[in-house]
C-alpha positions as CSV (number, residue, x, y, z in Angstrom):
1,M,4.7,-2.1,-9.0
2,K,4.3,-5.0,-11.1
3,K,4.7,-3.6,-14.7
4,I,7.8,-1.5,-14.8
5,L,9.0,0.3,-18.0
6,V,12.7,1.1,-18.5
7,P,13.4,3.5,-21.2
8,C,17.0,2.7,-22.1
9,D,19.8,4.5,-24.1
10,F,22.4,1.7,-22.9
11,S,24.4,4.4,-20.7
12,E,25.5,3.3,-17.4
13,P,22.7,5.1,-15.5
14,S,20.2,3.4,-17.7
15,V,21.6,0.1,-16.9
16,Q,21.5,1.0,-13.2
17,A,17.8,1.7,-13.8
18,F,17.2,-1.6,-15.3
19,K,19.0,-3.4,-12.4
20,F,16.8,-1.4,-9.9
21,A,13.6,-2.2,-11.8
22,M,14.7,-6.0,-12.1
23,E,14.8,-6.1,-8.1
24,I,11.5,-4.5,-7.8
25,A,10.0,-7.0,-10.2
26,E,11.4,-9.9,-8.4
27,K,10.0,-8.7,-5.1
28,S,6.5,-8.0,-6.7
29,N,6.5,-11.0,-8.9
30,G,6.2,-8.3,-11.7
31,Q,7.8,-7.8,-15.2
32,V,10.3,-5.3,-16.7
33,M,9.4,-3.7,-20.3
34,L,12.8,-2.3,-21.7
35,V,12.3,0.2,-24.5
36,H,14.9,1.9,-26.6
37,I,13.5,4.8,-28.6
38,V,15.1,5.9,-31.9
39,Q,14.6,9.5,-32.8
40,V,14.9,9.9,-36.6
41,P,15.8,13.5,-37.7
42,V,13.3,15.1,-39.9
43,M,14.7,15.1,-43.6
44,H,13.4,17.2,-46.4
45,D,13.6,15.9,-50.0
46,T,11.8,16.7,-53.0
47,M,11.4,12.9,-53.7
48,I,9.8,11.0,-50.8
49,M,10.7,7.6,-51.7
50,P,14.6,8.2,-51.2
51,V,14.0,9.8,-47.8
52,Q,11.7,6.9,-46.6
53,N,14.2,4.2,-47.8
54,F,16.9,5.9,-45.7
55,E,14.9,6.1,-42.7
56,A,13.8,2.5,-43.0
57,S,17.4,1.3,-43.5
58,F,18.7,3.6,-40.6
59,F,15.8,2.3,-38.1
60,T,16.7,-1.3,-39.0
61,D,20.4,-0.8,-38.4
62,L,19.8,1.0,-35.0
63,K,17.1,-1.7,-34.1
64,E,19.5,-4.7,-34.7
65,K,22.3,-2.9,-32.5
66,A,19.7,-2.2,-29.7
67,E,18.4,-5.8,-29.8
68,H,22.2,-7.0,-29.5
69,N,22.6,-4.8,-26.5
70,F,19.3,-5.9,-24.9
71,A,20.5,-9.5,-25.0
72,K,23.8,-8.7,-23.4
73,M,21.9,-7.0,-20.4
74,K,19.6,-9.8,-20.1
75,I,22.4,-12.3,-19.9
76,K,24.2,-10.3,-17.3
77,F,21.4,-9.1,-15.1
78,A,18.3,-11.2,-15.7
79,K,16.7,-12.7,-12.4
80,E,15.1,-16.1,-12.2
81,G,11.4,-15.8,-12.5
82,V,11.2,-12.2,-13.7
83,K,9.8,-11.7,-17.3
84,I,11.7,-9.2,-19.6
85,H,10.1,-7.7,-22.7
86,A,12.6,-5.7,-24.7
87,F,11.5,-3.6,-27.8
88,V,12.7,-0.8,-30.1
89,E,10.3,2.1,-31.1
90,L,10.7,5.0,-33.6
91,G,9.3,8.3,-32.6
92,S,9.6,11.3,-30.1
93,I,10.8,10.3,-26.7
94,Q,8.1,11.6,-24.3
95,K,5.1,10.7,-26.5
96,T,6.5,7.3,-27.2
97,I,7.0,6.6,-23.5
98,Q,3.7,7.8,-22.6
99,R,1.9,5.7,-25.4
100,I,3.9,2.5,-24.3
101,A,3.2,3.2,-20.6
102,E,-0.7,3.4,-21.2
103,D,-0.8,0.6,-23.9
104,K,1.2,-1.7,-21.6
105,K,-0.7,-0.6,-18.5
106,A,2.5,0.1,-16.7
107,D,2.5,1.3,-13.2
108,L,6.0,2.6,-12.7
109,I,8.7,4.1,-15.1
110,V,12.2,3.9,-13.9
111,M,14.9,6.0,-15.5
112,G,18.6,6.6,-15.1
113,T,20.0,10.0,-14.5
114,H,23.3,11.7,-15.0
115,G,23.0,13.7,-11.6
116,I,23.9,17.3,-12.2
117,S,24.0,16.8,-15.9
118,G,20.1,16.0,-15.8
119,L,18.3,12.9,-16.8
120,M,19.7,10.4,-19.2
121,E,21.3,12.0,-22.3
122,S,18.5,10.9,-24.5
123,F,16.0,12.8,-22.3
124,V,17.6,16.3,-22.2
125,G,15.8,19.6,-22.5
126,S,12.0,19.7,-22.8
127,N,11.7,15.8,-22.9
128,T,13.1,15.7,-19.3
129,E,10.5,18.2,-18.1
130,R,7.8,16.5,-20.0
131,V,8.4,13.0,-18.7
132,V,9.0,13.7,-15.1
133,R,6.4,16.6,-14.9
134,F,3.6,15.3,-17.0
135,S,3.8,11.5,-16.9
136,P,0.5,10.3,-15.3
137,I,2.6,7.3,-14.2
138,P,4.9,7.5,-11.2
139,V,8.5,7.9,-12.3
140,M,11.7,6.7,-10.4
141,A,14.9,8.4,-11.2
142,I,18.1,6.4,-10.4
143,E,21.4,7.7,-10.5
144,K,23.7,5.2,-8.8
145,T,23.5,1.5,-7.9
146,T,20.8,1.2,-5.3
147,R,19.5,-1.9,-3.6
148,I,15.8,-2.1,-2.6
149,S,16.7,-3.9,0.6
150,K,18.7,-0.8,1.8
151,I,15.7,1.6,1.2
152,K,14.6,2.1,4.8
153,N,14.1,6.0,5.0
154,I,12.0,7.9,2.7
155,V,11.7,11.7,2.7
156,F,8.3,13.1,1.7
157,P,8.2,16.9,1.4
158,T,4.7,18.1,1.7
159,T,2.8,21.1,1.9
160,V,0.3,19.6,4.5
161,H,-2.8,20.6,2.4
162,Q,-5.5,17.8,2.9
163,N,-6.5,17.5,-0.8
164,Q,-3.8,15.1,-1.8
165,S,-5.7,11.7,-1.6
166,S,-4.3,10.4,-4.8
167,L,-0.7,11.4,-4.0
168,I,-1.0,10.0,-0.5
169,R,-2.5,6.7,-1.9
170,E,0.6,6.2,-4.1
171,V,3.1,7.3,-1.4
172,K,1.6,4.7,1.0
173,K,2.2,2.2,-1.7
174,V,5.6,3.0,-1.9
175,Q,6.4,3.1,1.7
176,N,4.7,-0.1,2.3
177,F,6.6,-1.9,-0.6
178,F,10.0,-0.9,1.0
179,S,8.8,-1.3,4.6
180,A,10.2,2.1,5.4
181,T,9.8,5.0,7.7
182,L,8.3,8.0,6.0
183,H,9.8,11.3,7.1
184,L,7.3,14.1,6.3
185,L,9.0,17.3,5.6
186,L,7.6,21.0,5.6
187,V,10.1,23.5,4.3
188,N,9.5,27.2,5.3
189,T,10.9,29.8,2.9
190,P,10.9,33.7,3.5
191,G,7.8,34.0,1.5
192,N,6.0,31.2,3.1
193,L,6.6,31.4,6.9
194,R,4.7,29.5,9.6
195,R,5.2,29.6,13.4
196,T,6.8,26.5,14.8
197,S,3.7,25.4,17.1
198,D,1.5,25.8,13.9
199,E,3.9,23.7,11.9
200,K,3.6,20.6,14.2
201,Q,0.0,20.9,14.7
202,Q,-0.7,21.1,10.9
203,M,1.8,18.1,10.0
204,E,0.3,15.9,12.9
205,A,-3.3,16.7,11.7
206,Y,-2.2,16.0,8.1
207,A,-0.8,12.5,9.2
208,K,-4.0,11.8,11.3
209,H,-6.2,12.9,8.4
210,Y,-4.5,10.3,5.9
211,K,-4.0,7.6,8.5
212,L,-0.2,7.5,8.0
213,E,1.8,5.0,10.1
214,N,5.5,4.7,10.9
215,Y,6.4,8.2,10.1
216,T,8.2,11.3,11.5
217,V,7.3,15.2,11.2
218,N,9.9,17.5,10.3
219,T,10.3,21.1,9.4
220,R,13.2,23.2,8.0
221,N,13.8,26.9,7.2
222,D,15.7,27.5,4.0
223,F,15.9,30.1,1.2
224,S,14.3,27.7,-1.3
225,V,12.2,24.5,-1.1
226,E,14.7,22.7,-3.2
227,N,17.5,23.4,-0.7
228,G,15.6,22.6,2.1
229,I,14.7,19.2,0.8
230,L,18.3,18.5,-0.2
231,E,19.7,19.5,3.2
232,F,17.3,17.6,5.1
233,S,17.9,14.4,2.9
234,H,21.5,14.6,3.4
235,E,21.2,15.1,7.1
236,I,19.2,12.0,7.8
237,K,21.0,10.1,4.8
238,A,17.7,9.4,3.2
239,D,17.5,6.3,1.1
240,M,14.7,7.7,-1.1
241,I,12.8,10.9,-1.8
242,T,9.0,10.9,-2.9
243,M,7.5,14.0,-4.4
244,G,4.2,15.1,-5.7
245,T,4.4,17.4,-8.7
246,H,1.8,19.8,-10.3
247,G,2.9,19.7,-14.0
248,R,-0.6,19.7,-15.5
249,K,-1.5,22.7,-13.4
250,G,1.5,24.9,-14.0
251,L,3.3,26.7,-11.0
252,A,0.1,27.1,-9.0
253,H,1.4,25.0,-6.0
254,L,4.5,24.8,-3.9
255,L,6.1,21.4,-5.2
256,F,5.8,21.9,-8.8
257,G,8.0,20.3,-11.6
258,S,11.2,22.3,-11.4
259,V,11.6,21.7,-7.8
260,A,11.4,17.8,-8.4
261,E,13.8,18.1,-11.4
262,G,16.3,20.0,-9.2
263,V,16.2,17.4,-6.4
264,I,16.7,14.8,-9.1
265,D,19.8,16.6,-10.5
266,H,21.4,17.2,-6.9
267,I,21.0,13.9,-4.9
268,P,22.4,10.6,-5.4
269,C,19.3,8.5,-4.0
270,P,16.4,7.5,-5.8
271,V,13.5,10.2,-6.4
272,W,10.1,9.0,-7.0
273,T,7.6,11.4,-8.5
274,Y,3.9,11.5,-9.1
275,V,1.7,14.0,-10.9
276,E,-1.2,14.8,-8.6
277,N,-4.6,14.9,-10.0
């Protein structure tokens, strides 16, 4: 987690995301890339030049305001030795984030959330779904002030399928970075029931297959996967949740995008998501 991209709309949650990213970068000897994205509404005019002039003037004004806000954030929250790159982009949110993340070779995207109201206001609707569900780079959603030194218990909801090599590789990186205990969680629902003895055997086999260390195995019965994750996380006072999503594959698997989004909207601890290949 050395190159961290933080989309920023200057709301309090996005400031918290920046502070969290700074702590990660300080520990990893990494850098933080702040980006403010300006979405200019589509305008129709029989004369192209007036529209272009208006858009250019509008963007210049917003860019100056964003750069001023960036400067204040750096003064207040910068950490010695951590490089901060701040820039303003014009374009659609999801596509711009993905382009920047790929161009800059980011290995983590950190975004602020507004809890029940969804991801940061600039990311409502389809943009929220696309960023969380389709980003090929891990996404960390932050709602409240979080110190990385406090992250010691990480919940990892799993289907215990032994075809998740890329996901487990990334989850291990997160666990090792925070030196945390990984709590594997299997949620049984009315439509997907398993016997208790089978559950434990499957989870231990799963952990052994992927050579997991410092972990616990846990099962819960609930009416939905989302509720099961939330109840267990509250029960153990989880410091973070890591989740795999299958956004690129539709709804073919248990832990798909909408579950991750529901968890993000209803829990105060950081939620890390990764689209499985």
